[in-house]
N, C-alpha and C positions, 0 to 999 in steps of 0.2 A: 758512207751512209748518211742519210739525213734523217733527223728525228723531228717530227711535227707534232706539236702539242694539240691534242683534240679534247682536252678536259673541259668540263663545265657545260657540256651540250645537254640541252633539255630535249627529250624525246617525247613525241605525241603518243606513243604506244610501244609495246614490245617489238612489233614488226618494224616499226621506224628505226629502232635501235639495231635490230638484226640486219636491216638492209644497209645501214651505214657500213658495218663491218664487212658484209658480203660485197658491197659495191667497191669498197676500197681494195679488197683482195683481188678483184678482177682487173685492176689497173696495172698494165705492164710497168714493172719497176717496183711494184710492191714487194716488200721483203717479209714484214710481219707486223703484228700489233704487239706492243709492250704495254699492257694495261691501256691507258688513255693516250698513248703515244703511237703514232703511225710511223713506221720506219720504211723509207724508200731508198732506192739507189741514188747516188749523187748526180748521175746523168740519166735524164729521163726524156722520152720523145715528146714532140709537140702534142700528140694525141693524149699522152699521159698527163702532161701539164694541163692541158685543157679539161681533162676529166677531174684533176685535183681542184682546179679553179671552181668547177661546177659543184663538186662535192663539198668544198669549204663554203661556198655561197649557200647551198641548199641547207646545210647544217649550222650556218652562222659561226664557223670556226674561224678564229683570227687569221686573216689572209696575208698579213705582212710578212709572216714567215715563208711565204712562197716567193718573195722577192729574190731570194738566194738562187733561184733557178734562172734568173736573167742572164743571157749570154748575148754576144754579138750576133749569133745566128738567129735568135728568137726576139730580140728587142723590138724589131719593126712591128710585130703583132702584140707581143706580151706587154710592152711598156707603152703602147700606143695610148695617149690620153683619153681618146673617146671610148675605150673599152669599158664595160660595166664594172670590172674589177679594179680598174687603175687606181682609184683613190683608196680602196681597201687594201691593196697590195703595196702601193708606193707612197701613200699618204698625201696624195694630191700634187706631188712634185711632177714637174715636167720630165720626160725621159732623160734629158741630158743632165738633169740635177739629181736623179734618183741614185741610190746607193750603187757603188761600183762593184759590190760583192757578186760573185757568181758561184754556182755549184762546182764549177771546174777550177775556180781561182784565176781564170784567164779572161781578159777582156779583149 
């Protein structure tokens, strides 16, 4: 399981907050919410990771914690420097310099 900190979010309205929790729950790999922490499976699909990227971007949730989902299989698109999330996930590092951690522990 992976625990993603989603604390400190400012919501525009009650429905905005409601939609965050509902949207997250619709992502395959979602397990549960533990207060302000999103709990997901250690291994998630490309579609699920893209949904998390979008969700975290939309709600301005710190995206660096998503770097742990980088694997050999997805790094060609996930760690690509031209992607809108690259700097927010990997801190502006080039893909070959980014953290070698992965959700599966294997590179």
